[in-house]
Backbone bond lengths (Angstrom), bond angles and torsions (degrees), N, CA, C in turn:
res aa  C-N    CA-C-N  psi(-1)  N-CA   C-N-CA  omega(-1)  CA-C   N-CA-C  phi
1 X - - - 1.454 - - 1.526 109.89 -
2 X 1.309 117.11 138.13 1.453 121.65 -178.28 1.528 110.77 -66.47
3 X 1.319 115.79 144.26 1.454 120.91 177.40 1.530 109.96 -81.37
4 X 1.322 116.36 132.41 1.458 119.86 179.44 1.520 111.26 -65.03
5 X 1.327 116.66 -25.20 1.462 120.22 179.86 1.524 111.80 -64.04
6 X 1.343 116.82 -21.31 1.461 120.28 -178.70 1.529 112.60 -86.61
7 X 1.337 117.39 -1.96 1.454 121.53 -178.01 1.529 109.59 -105.59
8 X 1.334 118.44 113.12 1.463 120.11 177.51 1.529 109.61 -60.14
9 X 1.329 119.18 128.47 1.465 121.40 -175.13 1.526 114.62 -70.91
10 X 1.334 117.20 -8.43 1.464 119.38 -178.62 1.533 112.61 -106.35
11 X 1.333 117.54 6.24 1.459 120.66 -178.62 1.516 111.05 -107.01
12 X 1.336 117.12 141.94 1.464 119.32 174.04 1.526 110.50 -59.03
13 X 1.331 115.33 143.23 1.456 121.21 178.66 1.524 108.63 -114.74
14 X 1.317 116.46 135.46 1.460 122.83 175.91 1.524 107.60 -115.31
15 X 1.326 117.09 127.89 1.469 121.36 179.88 1.523 108.27 -127.23
16 X 1.319 116.04 108.42 1.463 121.67 176.53 1.521 108.75 -108.46
17 X 1.324 115.23 151.79 1.449 118.80 178.36 1.503 110.93 179.66
18 X 1.334 117.22 159.12 1.460 120.26 178.98 1.517 111.71 -69.65
19 X 1.310 115.53 164.41 1.454 120.83 179.83 1.528 111.11 -57.24
20 X 1.322 116.50 140.59 1.469 124.55 176.83 1.521 114.03 69.32
21 X 1.330 118.11 16.18 1.469 120.21 -175.43 1.526 113.89 -88.64
22 X 1.329 118.36 -6.45 1.458 120.76 178.78 1.510 114.52 96.31
23 X 1.328 118.13 15.35 1.467 120.43 -176.57 1.533 112.53 -68.81
24 X 1.325 117.29 -36.12 1.467 119.43 179.50 1.521 111.02 -66.30
25 X 1.328 116.45 -37.59 1.467 120.12 177.51 1.521 110.47 -64.51
26 X 1.332 116.87 -39.29 1.461 120.39 177.41 1.521 110.77 -64.70
27 X 1.318 117.60 -41.84 1.461 121.10 178.75 1.526 110.85 -61.59
28 X 1.327 116.74 -42.51 1.461 120.34 179.82 1.523 111.00 -66.58
29 X 1.315 116.55 -37.50 1.473 120.77 177.92 1.522 110.28 -61.94
30 X 1.322 117.64 -43.34 1.464 121.41 179.33 1.525 110.73 -66.65
31 X 1.335 116.31 -43.43 1.470 120.43 -178.30 1.525 111.04 -63.19
32 X 1.321 117.22 -41.63 1.466 119.71 -179.02 1.526 111.75 -70.20
33 X 1.335 116.69 -32.96 1.462 119.89 -178.00 1.523 112.51 -81.21
34 X 1.332 117.35 -35.39 1.463 120.95 -171.29 1.525 114.22 -121.49
35 X 1.314 117.35 -11.18 1.455 120.18 -174.29 1.525 111.34 88.44
36 X 1.315 115.65 165.62 1.452 120.88 178.90 1.512 111.47 130.22
37 X 1.318 115.71 167.97 1.463 121.89 177.46 1.521 108.59 -108.98
38 X 1.328 116.90 129.65 1.460 122.31 179.32 1.524 108.10 -83.36
39 X 1.329 115.86 121.51 1.469 121.71 -174.93 1.522 109.44 -113.64
40 X 1.310 116.44 128.38 1.455 121.73 -177.79 1.519 112.54 -72.82
41 X 1.334 115.74 131.98 1.463 122.60 173.04 1.521 108.99 -128.39
42 X 1.328 115.96 43.89 1.456 122.48 177.41 1.519 107.80 -121.60
43 X 1.332 117.10 123.39 1.457 121.83 -172.38 1.521 113.42 -68.78
44 X 1.332 118.70 -13.85 1.457 121.00 179.37 1.523 112.54 -100.04
45 X 1.328 117.19 -27.56 1.459 120.04 179.89 1.524 112.96 -76.01
46 X 1.318 117.57 -4.23 1.471 119.99 178.03 1.526 112.00 -74.91
47 X 1.343 118.30 -20.34 1.460 121.06 -171.53 1.529 112.72 -87.16
48 X 1.339 114.59 142.46 1.452 118.65 172.73 1.536 108.68 -74.15
49 X 1.302 116.86 160.72 1.446 121.03 177.30 1.514 115.90 90.64
50 X 1.338 118.14 -13.35 1.460 120.97 -176.48 1.527 111.33 -126.41
51 X 1.288 119.60 49.38 1.466 119.97 178.31 1.526 111.21 -64.65
52 X 1.327 117.37 -48.87 1.464 120.45 -175.43 1.521 111.22 -73.67
53 X 1.321 117.13 -49.73 1.466 121.07 -172.00 1.527 112.83 -67.01
54 X 1.328 118.59 -27.45 1.462 120.32 178.31 1.526 112.52 -98.72
55 X 1.344 115.88 5.99 1.474 121.40 177.48 1.515 112.65 59.88
56 X 1.343 115.76 37.47 1.465 118.25 172.71 1.519 109.58 -62.55
57 X 1.335 118.01 153.71 1.465 119.65 177.18 1.527 111.19 -54.55
58 X 1.313 115.61 139.01 1.463 121.12 178.29 1.530 109.49 -71.56
59 X 1.338 117.73 159.40 1.469 120.26 179.78 1.526 113.00 -54.23
60 X 1.331 117.17 -38.32 1.465 119.01 -179.76 1.529 111.76 -68.33
61 X 1.336 117.58 -29.58 1.467 120.61 175.09 1.521 110.51 -73.60
62 X 1.314 116.78 -39.98 1.466 120.21 177.26 1.522 111.52 -63.28
63 X 1.331 116.86 -26.21 1.464 120.48 178.99 1.526 112.06 -75.63
64 X 1.326 116.91 -17.24 1.461 120.35 -177.07 1.522 113.32 -86.29
65 X 1.336 117.22 -18.19 1.469 121.78 178.94 1.521 107.82 -161.48
66 X 1.336 117.96 152.59 1.467 119.89 177.80 1.528 111.10 -63.13
67 X 1.319 116.71 140.51 1.461 123.32 177.12 1.528 109.08 -127.88
68 X 1.338 116.19 150.31 1.466 120.00 -179.61 1.533 110.32 -143.85
69 X 1.328 115.11 150.07 1.464 125.42 175.49 1.529 113.08 66.70
70 X 1.320 115.62 35.51 1.461 121.58 172.82 1.526 109.39 -111.47
71 X 1.344 116.67 126.82 1.453 120.79 173.92 1.514 115.15 63.06
72 X 1.324 117.36 26.06 1.464 120.30 -175.56 1.523 113.57 -96.83
73 X 1.333 117.58 -4.04 1.467 121.35 -177.34 1.531 109.47 -104.63
74 X 1.332 118.80 131.97 1.468 120.81 179.47 1.519 112.32 -58.58
75 X 1.323 115.83 145.15 1.455 123.72 -177.99 1.522 112.15 -54.22
76 X 1.327 116.54 -36.30 1.460 121.48 -175.15 1.526 113.59 -84.53
77 X 1.319 118.27 -6.30 1.467 121.86 -173.15 1.528 111.95 -89.24
78 X 1.327 114.85 159.45 1.458 122.11 167.06 1.525 107.52 -97.07
79 X 1.317 116.89 153.76 1.466 120.84 -176.70 1.520 107.73 -144.38
80 X 1.322 116.10 124.02 1.458 120.86 -173.95 1.525 111.79 -104.17
81 X 1.321 114.39 171.50 1.461 120.22 173.89 1.527 110.13 -59.40
82 X 1.337 115.98 -40.71 1.461 119.70 178.21 1.510 112.31 -62.82
83 X 1.338 117.82 -39.03 1.464 121.32 176.68 1.519 110.40 -60.07
84 X 1.329 115.90 -44.76 1.467 119.05 -179.62 1.525 111.07 -65.13
85 X 1.319 116.88 -42.74 1.460 120.24 -178.17 1.523 110.93 -62.02
86 X 1.327 116.80 -40.91 1.468 119.78 177.67 1.528 111.30 -65.67
87 X 1.330 116.86 -34.16 1.465 120.04 -179.90 1.524 112.25 -73.64
88 X 1.338 116.63 -31.89 1.461 119.56 -175.75 1.528 112.25 -82.54
89 X 1.321 118.03 -22.07 1.471 120.40 -175.36 1.530 114.02 -55.37
90 X 1.324 120.07 -46.97 1.472 118.50 179.83 1.522 113.26 -61.71
91 X 1.328 117.06 -26.81 1.454 120.51 -178.57 1.525 112.09 -75.71
92 X 1.318 116.96 -19.20 1.464 120.40 179.87 1.523 111.88 -72.04
93 X 1.317 116.13 -25.22 1.472 120.14 -178.60 1.520 112.18 -113.80
94 X 1.339 116.43 16.13 1.459 120.35 179.66 1.517 111.80 -77.78
95 X 1.330 114.99 178.57 1.461 120.81 -177.84 1.529 111.67 -68.92
96 X 1.333 117.24 -31.09 1.462 120.79 -177.34 1.528 110.74 -96.43
97 X 1.320 115.62 139.13 1.463 121.39 177.24 1.534 109.22 -65.37
98 X 1.351 119.23 127.10 1.462 120.13 -179.90 1.520 112.44 -77.87
99 X 1.332 115.25 137.97 1.463 123.05 172.13 1.522 104.34 -118.46
100 X 1.315 116.40 98.78 1.464 122.20 -170.26 1.520 109.05 -94.94
101 X 1.328 116.74 120.44 1.460 121.30 -170.85 1.522 110.87 -133.04
102 X 1.328 116.09 137.08 1.458 119.20 177.43 1.508 112.45 171.39
103 X 1.331 114.04 -179.61 1.447 119.75 -178.30 1.511 114.67 -115.35
104 X 1.336 116.90 8.91 1.462 120.52 -178.54 1.520 109.49 -95.27
105 X 1.324 115.45 100.27 1.460 120.48 -176.24 1.511 113.72 -60.06
106 X 1.332 117.67 -33.95 1.461 120.19 -179.22 1.528 111.76 -65.01
107 X 1.319 117.70 -31.58 1.462 120.38 176.41 1.533 109.67 -63.58
108 X 1.329 115.59 -47.71 1.461 119.27 -179.24 1.530 111.38 -66.11
109 X 1.323 117.03 -38.04 1.459 118.75 179.27 1.524 110.73 -64.77
110 X 1.341 117.11 -43.09 1.465 120.10 178.67 1.525 110.80 -62.24
111 X 1.330 116.39 -39.56 1.467 121.05 -178.20 1.523 111.76 -67.16
112 X 1.335 117.14 -42.54 1.466 120.50 -171.98 1.520 114.53 -99.21
113 X 1.358 117.20 -13.67 1.461 120.33 -179.14 1.519 113.22 -121.70
114 X 1.329 116.89 -10.63 1.455 120.57 -179.32 1.520 111.51 99.61
115 X 1.334 115.64 163.59 1.460 121.08 -176.86 1.523 109.50 -139.56
116 X 1.311 115.81 132.77 1.466 120.34 175.44 1.524 109.40 -71.34
117 X 1.318 116.58 137.37 1.469 121.81 -179.99 1.520 109.25 -85.63
118 X 1.309 116.16 91.57 1.466 122.70 -175.71 1.524 109.43 -98.75
119 X 1.334 118.30 135.31 1.467 120.48 178.69 1.527 111.67 -57.79
120 X 1.332 115.71 153.82 1.460 120.82 178.77 1.535 110.73 -63.44
121 X 1.302 115.88 148.90 1.463 121.73 -179.84 1.531 109.35 -84.30
122 X 1.325 119.32 124.89 1.469 121.18 178.25 1.526 111.17 -62.86
123 X 1.321 117.73 146.08 1.477 120.68 -178.65 1.520 113.32 -56.17
124 X 1.351 116.89 -35.70 1.461 118.64 -177.63 1.527 111.93 -67.99
125 X 1.344 116.88 -31.70 1.469 119.98 176.51 1.527 109.88 -70.08
126 X 1.335 116.28 -42.10 1.468 119.19 177.76 1.524 111.01 -62.39
127 X 1.321 117.03 -40.60 1.463 120.36 179.15 1.528 110.79 -63.94
128 X 1.325 116.05 -38.45 1.464 120.23 177.80 1.524 110.54 -62.90
129 X 1.330 116.01 -42.35 1.465 120.04 179.31 1.520 111.34 -68.16
130 X 1.321 116.63 -40.56 1.465 120.40 -179.80 1.521 111.66 -59.30
131 X 1.322 116.91 -30.46 1.463 121.04 -177.06 1.525 113.01 -81.15
132 X 1.316 117.71 -9.39 1.460 121.11 -178.08 1.523 110.92 -85.29
133 X 1.314 115.71 148.55 1.467 120.28 175.84 1.530 109.52 -73.54
134 X 1.330 116.26 163.31 1.467 120.19 177.97 1.526 110.79 -58.33
135 X 1.332 116.16 -45.69 1.464 120.29 -177.95 1.523 111.01 -66.78
136 X 1.320 116.72 -41.24 1.465 120.23 179.78 1.509 111.86 -65.62
137 X 1.342 115.97 -39.28 1.460 120.25 179.68 1.526 110.69 -66.52
138 X 1.319 116.95 -42.28 1.460 120.67 179.82 1.526 111.06 -65.26
139 X 1.331 116.89 -41.26 1.461 120.18 178.33 1.528 110.95 -64.02
140 X 1.330 116.04 -38.41 1.463 120.41 178.64 1.525 110.89 -66.12
141 X 1.327 116.95 -39.12 1.464 119.86 178.43 1.518 110.68 -67.84
142 X 1.321 117.64 -38.24 1.464 120.93 177.66 1.529 111.00 -56.74
143 X 1.324 115.57 -37.59 1.463 119.82 179.44 1.531 111.81 -77.91
144 X 1.328 117.00 -40.49 1.463 121.19 -173.51 1.524 113.01 -79.52
145 X 1.335 116.79 -37.89 1.462 120.11 -174.44 1.537 109.35 -147.49
146 X 1.342 116.83 72.87 1.475 119.17 -177.69 1.518 113.12 -62.46
147 X 1.329 118.12 -27.42 1.469 120.62 178.78 1.517 109.95 -63.74
148 X 1.328 115.83 -48.81 1.464 120.24 178.82 1.521 110.70 -66.21
149 X 1.327 116.64 -43.35 1.462 121.29 -177.03 1.519 111.92 -59.65
150 X 1.318 116.95 -28.11 1.468 120.79 -177.92 1.520 112.84 -81.13
151 X 1.332 118.03 -16.19 1.461 118.29 -173.38 1.527 114.39 -116.44
152 X 1.334 118.80 -7.73 1.456 119.86 179.86 1.523 110.57 -94.97
153 X 1.311 116.17 170.58 1.460 122.51 173.14 1.527 107.76 -73.90
154 X 1.313 116.59 107.08 1.462 121.24 -173.63 1.531 112.40 -72.14
155 X 1.319 116.82 -11.87 1.455 120.83 176.66 1.530 112.18 -89.23
156 X 1.317 116.49 -8.66 1.468 121.18 -177.96 1.529 108.61 -92.82
157 X 1.327 116.99 100.40 1.461 120.57 -175.86 1.525 111.76 -59.18
158 X 1.319 117.98 -38.17 1.460 120.09 -177.93 1.526 111.38 -59.43
159 X 1.333 116.80 -42.39 1.461 120.56 -179.97 1.536 110.74 -69.85
160 X 1.326 116.39 -40.63 1.468 120.52 178.49 1.522 110.01 -63.91
161 X 1.327 115.73 -46.17 1.463 119.77 -178.61 1.521 111.40 -64.33
162 X 1.313 116.96 -39.74 1.463 120.14 178.60 1.532 110.52 -59.19
163 X 1.333 116.90 -44.58 1.455 120.15 -179.99 1.514 112.31 -61.74
164 X 1.337 116.76 -43.31 1.465 119.62 -179.71 1.523 111.04 -68.96
165 X 1.325 117.63 -40.63 1.467 121.09 -178.94 1.529 111.44 -61.08
166 X 1.339 116.49 -42.36 1.462 119.33 179.81 1.522 110.62 -62.34
167 X 1.327 116.14 -45.34 1.465 118.71 177.89 1.524 111.36 -61.69
168 X 1.320 117.04 -44.40 1.462 121.49 -177.61 1.520 111.14 -65.23
169 X 1.330 117.47 -37.89 1.463 121.07 -175.20 1.524 113.06 -82.12
170 X 1.342 117.15 -33.43 1.466 119.93 -172.73 1.516 113.70 -109.88
171 X 1.337 116.72 -17.37 1.456 119.38 -176.11 1.509 113.18 79.75
172 X 1.345 116.91 3.61 1.464 122.05 178.58 1.520 109.70 -123.28
173 X 1.326 118.07 142.87 1.464 119.81 176.84 1.530 111.51 -63.92
174 X 1.302 115.82 146.44 1.459 120.14 176.00 1.522 110.58 -59.84
175 X 1.319 117.43 -34.95 1.463 120.58 179.02 1.527 111.28 -60.83
176 X 1.348 117.05 -33.13 1.465 120.42 177.81 1.525 110.59 -71.03
177 X 1.329 116.61 -40.79 1.468 119.50 176.04 1.525 110.31 -61.24
178 X 1.330 116.02 -43.67 1.457 119.94 -177.77 1.522 112.41 -65.41
179 X 1.325 117.07 -27.00 1.465 120.44 178.12 1.522 111.95 -67.83
180 X 1.340 116.67 -16.96 1.469 121.67 179.86 1.527 111.60 -103.13
181 X 1.299 116.17 24.12 1.459 121.76 -176.32 1.526 111.78 -59.03
182 X 1.347 115.04 137.18 1.461 120.98 178.23 1.528 110.73 -76.13
183 X 1.322 116.13 168.67 1.467 121.38 178.79 1.527 109.76 -61.77
184 X 1.333 117.86 145.97 1.471 120.43 -177.85 1.522 112.84 -69.88
185 X 1.320 116.33 150.79 1.462 121.89 176.66 1.518 111.58 -72.79
186 X 1.338 116.73 -32.00 1.460 121.12 -180.00 1.521 109.05 -139.91
187 X 1.328 117.74 90.15 1.471 119.60 177.56 1.516 111.07 -56.78
188 X 1.300 115.99 144.63 1.457 120.99 -175.45 1.524 111.89 -56.89
189 X 1.309 117.60 -34.48 1.467 121.21 -177.66 1.521 112.77 -66.63
190 X 1.330 117.12 -17.46 1.465 120.79 -179.22 1.526 112.76 -94.68
191 X 1.326 117.30 4.72 1.463 121.65 -177.34 1.527 110.51 -128.19
192 X 1.333 115.20 174.23 1.454 122.32 171.99 1.529 106.04 -107.03
193 X 1.335 118.02 96.85 1.471 120.41 -175.26 1.530 112.18 -92.32
194 X 1.323 115.81 120.04 1.453 121.84 -179.27 1.530 109.24 -120.18
195 X 1.313 117.45 135.69 1.460 121.06 175.34 1.524 108.22 -127.96
196 X 1.326 115.46 126.71 1.455 121.11 -177.64 1.524 109.95 -80.09
197 X 1.310 115.77 124.81 1.466 122.49 178.82 1.524 107.49 -107.55
198 X 1.332 116.11 90.05 1.461 121.18 -175.81 1.527 111.05 -88.70
199 X 1.320 116.76 138.30 1.463 121.59 177.09 1.528 109.39 -66.37
200 X 1.321 117.19 137.93 1.465 122.15 -169.13 1.533 113.22 -58.48
201 X 1.330 117.89 -52.11 1.460 119.75 -175.84 1.524 111.19 -65.25
202 X 1.321 116.33 -39.16 1.464 120.72 177.15 1.519 110.28 -61.05
203 X 1.327 116.08 -43.83 1.460 120.31 -178.60 1.532 110.93 -68.72
204 X 1.326 117.56 -42.18 1.459 120.11 179.56 1.526 111.66 -59.86
205 X 1.324 115.95 -38.68 1.464 119.72 177.58 1.527 110.59 -66.21
206 X 1.311 116.79 -42.22 1.472 120.25 178.61 1.529 111.43 -63.27
207 X 1.321 116.59 -38.70 1.463 120.58 -179.99 1.523 110.35 -60.75
208 X 1.331 117.53 -45.84 1.461 121.12 179.85 1.521 110.97 -64.53
209 X 1.328 116.38 -45.74 1.462 119.31 -179.46 1.522 111.42 -65.70
210 X 1.331 116.81 -36.82 1.465 118.94 -179.43 1.523 111.22 -67.78
211 X 1.338 117.51 -38.37 1.468 117.70 179.50 1.521 110.74 -65.98
212 X 1.318 117.54 -36.97 1.467 120.00 175.75 1.534 110.19 -63.18
213 X 1.327 116.40 -38.59 1.467 119.85 177.37 1.525 110.82 -65.98
214 X 1.325 116.75 -36.31 1.464 120.45 176.42 1.523 111.08 -61.99
215 X 1.331 115.96 -43.37 1.461 119.60 178.22 1.525 110.42 -62.66
216 X 1.325 115.98 -42.69 1.467 119.47 178.30 1.524 111.57 -64.17
217 X 1.330 116.29 -31.36 1.471 120.65 -177.40 1.531 113.31 -83.27
218 X 1.352 116.92 -7.73 1.457 118.96 176.69 1.514 116.04 113.85
219 X 1.343 117.94 21.97 1.465 119.87 -179.47 1.526 111.81 -62.05
220 X 1.334 117.49 -36.49 1.462 119.69 179.38 1.528 110.70 -67.46
221 X 1.310 117.10 -39.51 1.466 120.55 177.22 1.531 110.24 -66.19
222 X 1.327 116.77 -35.45 1.459 121.48 176.58 1.527 109.99 -63.26
223 X 1.330 116.33 -43.36 1.462 120.28 177.73 1.528 110.90 -64.74
224 X 1.327 116.58 -38.60 1.474 120.16 178.98 1.534 110.38 -63.02
225 X 1.314 116.68 -38.05 1.466 120.20 178.39 1.526 111.48 -66.66
226 X 1.326 117.03 -29.71 1.467 121.17 -179.34 1.528 113.28 -89.98
227 X 1.324 116.80 -8.97 1.465 120.65 -176.44 1.533 113.04 -56.26
228 X 1.351 120.18 -42.77 1.463 119.25 -178.91 1.528 114.21 -62.24
229 X 1.314 118.29 -24.51 1.463 120.75 -179.24 1.533 113.01 -109.88
230 X 1.331 117.32 8.87 1.452 120.97 -177.86 1.526 111.82 -59.03
231 X 1.318 117.68 -39.90 1.467 120.95 -178.48 1.524 111.59 -63.83
232 X 1.324 117.71 -21.96 1.472 122.04 -179.55 1.529 112.05 -101.13
233 X 1.313 117.42 5.14 1.466 120.70 -175.82 1.519 111.06 -62.94
234 X 1.325 115.55 140.10 1.457 121.14 174.17 1.523 108.49 -93.63
235 X 1.316 116.06 -123.17 1.460 119.76 179.25 1.512 113.47 -63.19
236 X 1.329 117.74 -17.79 1.464 121.57 -179.60 1.521 112.01 -62.77
237 X 1.320 118.36 -21.11 1.460 120.09 -179.40 1.527 111.62 -71.22
238 X 1.345 117.51 -11.22 1.461 120.83 -179.82 1.524 112.97 -86.18
239 X 1.326 117.68 -2.02 1.462 120.37 179.41 1.527 109.82 -57.24
240 X 1.323 116.77 129.54 1.456 121.06 -178.13 1.533 109.46 -62.99
241 X 1.309 115.91 125.78 1.456 120.88 -178.94 1.510 113.78 96.48
242 X 1.319 117.90 -18.59 1.463 120.62 -178.17 1.532 112.71 -64.94
243 X 1.338 119.45 -50.98 1.473 118.47 179.96 1.526 112.39 -59.09
244 X 1.332 116.51 -35.39 1.454 120.00 -178.16 1.532 111.60 -69.22
245 X 1.330 116.79 -44.37 1.467 119.58 179.54 1.527 111.11 -68.75
246 X 1.311 116.77 -36.83 1.462 119.70 176.18 1.529 110.14 -63.83
247 X 1.336 116.97 -41.89 1.465 120.93 177.97 1.522 110.90 -60.97
248 X 1.330 116.85 -39.77 1.466 119.94 176.88 1.520 110.88 -62.51
249 X 1.321 116.82 -45.51 1.467 120.61 -178.92 1.522 111.94 -64.39
250 X 1.310 116.79 -25.22 1.466 121.11 177.21 1.530 111.83 -87.31
251 X 1.305 117.00 2.61 1.448 120.41 178.23 1.510 114.65 80.39
252 X 1.335 117.27 17.52 1.463 121.01 -175.41 1.521 113.12 -92.43
253 X 1.328 118.44 -14.35 1.468 121.68 175.80 1.516 108.84 -158.86
254 X 1.317 115.86 159.01 1.451 120.08 177.28 1.531 109.99 -72.37
255 X 1.318 116.09 163.56 1.460 119.33 177.95 1.527 110.29 -65.03
256 X 1.319 117.77 -37.75 1.463 120.74 178.87 1.527 110.78 -63.08
257 X 1.341 116.64 -41.41 1.468 119.90 178.47 1.525 110.76 -67.21
258 X 1.327 116.13 -38.48 1.471 120.24 178.16 1.521 110.13 -64.85
259 X 1.316 116.30 -42.13 1.468 120.47 178.64 1.520 111.17 -62.23
260 X 1.337 117.29 -45.24 1.455 121.43 -179.71 1.528 110.98 -63.08
261 X 1.337 116.85 -44.35 1.465 120.78 -179.84 1.521 111.02 -64.34
262 X 1.326 117.20 -38.51 1.465 120.92 -179.94 1.527 111.26 -67.62
263 X 1.313 117.09 -40.08 1.472 120.61 178.23 1.524 110.23 -64.16
264 X 1.332 116.42 -43.22 1.468 120.02 177.78 1.520 110.81 -61.59
265 X 1.336 117.15 -44.11 1.466 121.10 179.30 1.523 110.75 -62.10
266 X 1.333 117.07 -39.24 1.466 120.91 179.31 1.524 111.09 -65.71
267 X 1.334 116.45 -41.09 1.461 119.79 179.45 1.526 111.23 -67.11
268 X 1.321 116.89 -38.39 1.467 120.10 177.02 1.521 110.78 -65.17
269 X 1.323 116.39 -40.11 1.463 121.30 177.69 1.529 110.70 -62.96
270 X 1.323 115.95 -44.28 1.467 120.00 178.59 1.525 111.32 -61.92
271 X 1.329 116.97 -37.93 1.461 120.14 177.90 1.521 111.01 -62.61
272 X 1.345 116.78 -43.46 1.468 120.03 177.84 1.524 110.92 -63.68
273 X 1.327 116.58 -39.34 1.462 119.50 178.32 1.519 111.14 -62.77
274 X 1.325 117.34 -48.10 1.466 120.53 -179.25 1.517 110.92 -59.70
275 X 1.318 116.99 -41.89 1.466 120.99 178.79 1.516 110.43 -62.46
276 X 1.319 117.49 -43.78 1.467 122.20 -178.75 1.527 110.25 -64.52
277 X 1.329 116.33 -47.08 1.463 119.72 -177.85 1.533 111.29 -62.01
278 X 1.322 116.94 -42.59 1.466 119.49 -177.95 1.521 111.94 -67.99
279 X 1.331 116.37 -31.06 1.459 119.95 -179.23 1.523 112.09 -81.36
280 X 1.333 117.75 -31.19 1.466 121.11 -170.16 1.522 114.99 -111.49
281 X 1.331 118.90 -8.71 1.461 119.94 -172.92 1.508 112.28 -120.93
282 X 1.316 115.39 45.14 1.452 120.07 179.27 1.516 113.81 -64.13
283 X 1.340 117.40 -25.79 1.447 121.33 -179.84 1.499 114.51 -88.13
284 X 1.323 118.11 3.91 1.466 122.87 179.70 1.510 110.19 -93.27
285 X 1.331 116.53 156.14 1.450 122.01 176.17 1.530 109.39 -83.23
286 X 1.308 116.23 121.32 1.462 120.92 -179.05 1.514 110.53 -79.97
287 X 1.328 114.95 129.88 1.461 122.10 176.62 1.517 106.98 -111.34
288 X 1.325 117.39 113.70 1.462 121.25 -174.34 1.518 111.82 -84.91
289 X 1.318 117.20 125.97 1.444 123.25 173.22 1.522 108.26 -129.08
290 X 1.327 120.65 143.66 1.470 124.67 -2.67 1.525 110.51 -75.04
């Protein structure tokens, strides 16, 4: 575990890590010892309605230190990297030192490397992309933006779809937009960047135990409360475990099957996160857990 004495109390802290790796606990430890506001950098914890299932800080944890950008986005809304970056900017110059924590690598990259200002994607373009198969979408991106297609995770449909949607909506490849990226809001050299490197088996065990704790804490009841608006869900439908619990409530699978599928999805997500962090965060300080 990193020593708090090595962290300057007046510098912004960035804490990235895979799901269930203990990054929120580390952020709270730093905030209580040195002061600061804990700022969410997780693309799923921004939505209302999913406090338990997305492992947002509990009310008693929020009472121990200031928190920002948790649960502030409506369940039915979409929320982009640009939306998050615009929301976090005022916190960078606030009275409290920001401690930015999360598992969404694109948020951290936009913050520390800059973000291209790309026009919003029209709903009809998104609907067109949603109707395409994974293979068809990837083939279309290969034709539209081979530069981007060669450097992204080709197994990540969200990244592939984003690249195709930008080309379809603007007539320009996403790689061209990214080449015009503005200066970053928080250069890495001006922060204390930490990335948690969790051992795979240890993390997989924590993921399973945490999902069981979520169920005990009321995750199924949370899903039941969201069931009437599930058909209108925006980005909130991407919460890990949400489709499985909703399927159970609709009578499409047993709770045990839903639990197993959700744990597998969480472990796959954590694997993608670890791969992304190791490939893109070479300049960050690795914090080994356990």
